[in-house]
N, C-alpha and C positions, 0 to 999 in steps of 0.2 A: 504494500500500500504506500503510495507516494504522499509525503507530507505536504500540507497546505503551506504556501509561502507566507512569510510575514510581510504584509503590504505596509509600506511606510509612506505617509502623505506629507510629512513635514520634516525638514532636516533636523529639527530639535530632537525628534524621536530617535534619531540615529545614535545619540549619545548614550542610550541605554544598551547598545550592543556591546557584547563582551565575549572574548574567547574563553573566559572562565565559565560561562554558562553553558558551554557546549558539552559538558560531561553528562553522563547518564545514558540510559538505553536509547533515547531518541535523539539527543544532541540538539543542535539549533536547526530551526526550519530555514530554508533559503530566504534571502531578502529580495523583495521586489519593490522597486521605487515607483510611486505614482507621482511623478514630477511633471506637472503641467507647465508648458512653456519652455521646457528644456528639450533640445534635439534628441531624438530617439537613440542615435549613436552614442551620445554622451551618457544617457541613462543606462544603456547596455554596458558601457565601459565601467561606470560606477558600480553597477550590480555585480559585474564580474570581479572587480577588485574587492568589494565588500565580502562577497561570498567566499572568495579564495582566502582572504585574511581571517574570516570567522572560523574557518575550518583548520586553521594552523594548529599544529599539535606540539610544536617544540621538539620534535624528534631529531631534527638536524643538530641542535645544540646538545641534546642528550647523547647522540652518537659521538660528538666531539668529546664530551666528558668521559664517556666509556672508553674510547680509544686512548685518550691522553692518560687516564688513570691506569689503564691496563699496561700501557707502554712504560710509564713511570714505575709501576710496581715490578715489572719484569727486570727493568734496568737496576732497580734497588736490590732485587734478589741476587742478581749476578754480581753487582759491584760491592756488596757488603763483605766484611772481612771473612766470614765463614763461607761465602759463596753459596752455591747450590748444595754443597755437602752438608750444611747445617740445617737444611730444610725440614720443617716438621709441620704437623697439622695446624698449630696455632698461627704459623705464618700464612697458610692458605686461607684460614678463616678471616684473619685480619685483612688480607688482600681482597677477599670477596666483599667484606664490609666497606672498604675504601672504594672499590669499583662501583658498588651499588650506590653509595652516597654521592659519588661524583656524577654518576648517570642521572640520579634524581635531581641534583643541583642543576645539571645541564637542561633537564626538562623544564624546571621552574624558570630558569633564565630564558629559555626559548619561548615559553608562554608569555612571560613578561615583555619580551621584545615584540612578540606578535601583537600583544595588546597595545603597545606604544605605536606600532605601525598602523593598527586599525584606528586608533585615536587620531593620528595624523591624517588618514584618509577621510575620516568623518569631518574633521575641521576643514579640509580642502573642499569637500562636497558642500558643507554648510556655507562657505564663502561664495561658491558659485551658484548654488541653488537658491534663487530668490523666490519666496512665496509671496504672491500679491496679498496686500492687506484685505481682510474680510470687510465687507460692507456691513455697516450697522443696520439692524432691521428697521424698516419703515415704521414710524409711529402709527398706531391704529387710529382711525378716524371715528371709531365708535365711542359713544359715551358722552 
């Protein structure tokens, strides 16, 4: 079953979008902009950028954390005074804890960076998407 898109009629409503809300079984619905007076190509570009950024997972930064910590741990194992000869289970468990912590830190940093990028996109859209002011209702003549 396809999820119904989140239709946004006002650029101020974009400020509520967040990569942090995408967790859970359903995640975020796709964003659709109802931007009257804005060229269709521009609206499509904004929707593409917003939806790509909303689904950012931070995996690229997590992979960097995993790779860097694993490499550093292996170099430490080889370069320490006892080398690989003194290897025991405690070393492996501490290495696993370090690698998991660095991967998790990379994931959080990746999500934080994705949120900042999304906020920048929302600000850029809000600058360009001008919503015409609403006309006040006509006073009633009854009474």
